[in-house]
N, C-alpha and C positions, 0 to 999 in steps of 0.2 A: 502758467503759474500754478504752483501747488503750495500746500502749507509749508513745505520744506524748502523749496527752491523757486527761483524766478528765471524766466528766459525772456529776452528781448528779441522780437522777430521783426526785422525791417527789410523786406525783400525788394522794395522798389521805391527808392528815395530820389527825388529830383534835385533837392538842394538841402544841405544841412541847415543853412540860414533859415529857409522857409519852415523846415520841420521844427527847428528849435523855437522859432517865433510862435508856432502853433502849440507846441507841447509845453513851452515854458522851461524846458530843461536842455542843457547842453549834452552833446554826445558823450562827453566824459562823465557827466553826472549819471546818465542812463546806464553806461557800462558799469559804473561803481555800484549801482543798485541792483544788479542781477548776478546770477551765476553763469549764465551763457548769453552772449550777444551775437545773434545771427544777423549779419549786416550785408546790405546790397553790395554786390561785386560785379555789376553789369559790365563795367569796363575796367581794364587794368590801367590804361593811360591814354592820353590823347594820341591821335594818329591810328587808332585801332580800326577805324572804319575807312577803308581806302576810298578816296574820292568824295568824302563827306566832311563838312565843317563840323568838327566835334564840339565846338562851342554851342552849337544848336541842339546838342543831345545832352539833356540836363542831369544825368546821373553823376554823382561824385565818383572820381576815379579811385581805385583801390590804393594806388601809390600815394595819393593825397591823403586818404584816410589814415594810412599807416604813418605818414609823416606827422599828421595831426596828433595821433595817439602815441607816438614814440616816447614822449616824456612820461607816460604812465608807468607805474611799476610793472615789472614782469608779470606778476600775478593778475593784474588787470588786463594787460595785453593778451594773456593766455585765454581769457574768456571769449575773445572775438573769433568767430568763425565766419568767413566770407562765403556768401551764398548768392544765388540768382545770377549766374554768369551768362553773358552773351556768348554765342557760338564762336565769336572772334577772340574771346578772352583767353590768353595763354594759361591762366590758372586752371583751365579745364584739364590740362596735362600735368599730372602729379610730378613728372620728371622735368618740367620746364624750369628755366631760370627764374621766372616770376614766382612759381610755387616755392622754390628754394629760398627766394628773398622773403616771402611771407613767413615761412617757418623760421628763418634766421632772425627775423625781427621780433619773434615771440608770439606771432598770431597763428591762425590755422585756416585752412580751406576746408569747408564741409565737403565730404565725399560721399558717394552712394554707399549706403549701408552704415554710415556713421550713426551712433546713438548718443544721446545726451540724457543722463539720468536726472530726473526732477524729484526724486525722493532720496532720503538719506538712508 
């Protein structure tokens, strides 16, 4: 946070319900209150960890977060940058179908070297 801009940094969320209960704010409210929202993208979707029960791995899936935030206006969705990807997450590949889906939905994936300006 600076006097000019605000950023939300949530790299390791287990559950939006738990987080919202503790913070007293919904994800949508948090996104509305910032200029940039860097949000956990540990897993793209269920089935990503071969041979593991994904219901036992508590990170929200990027696909579910995108569905949840889809009703937001395009300007609000554009604030979201997905971060903190597991090595199995297809978002790590900028050319992947998953990366194209994120961009088509109006969100972004944070990439090495990306910068976010917190001053005007």
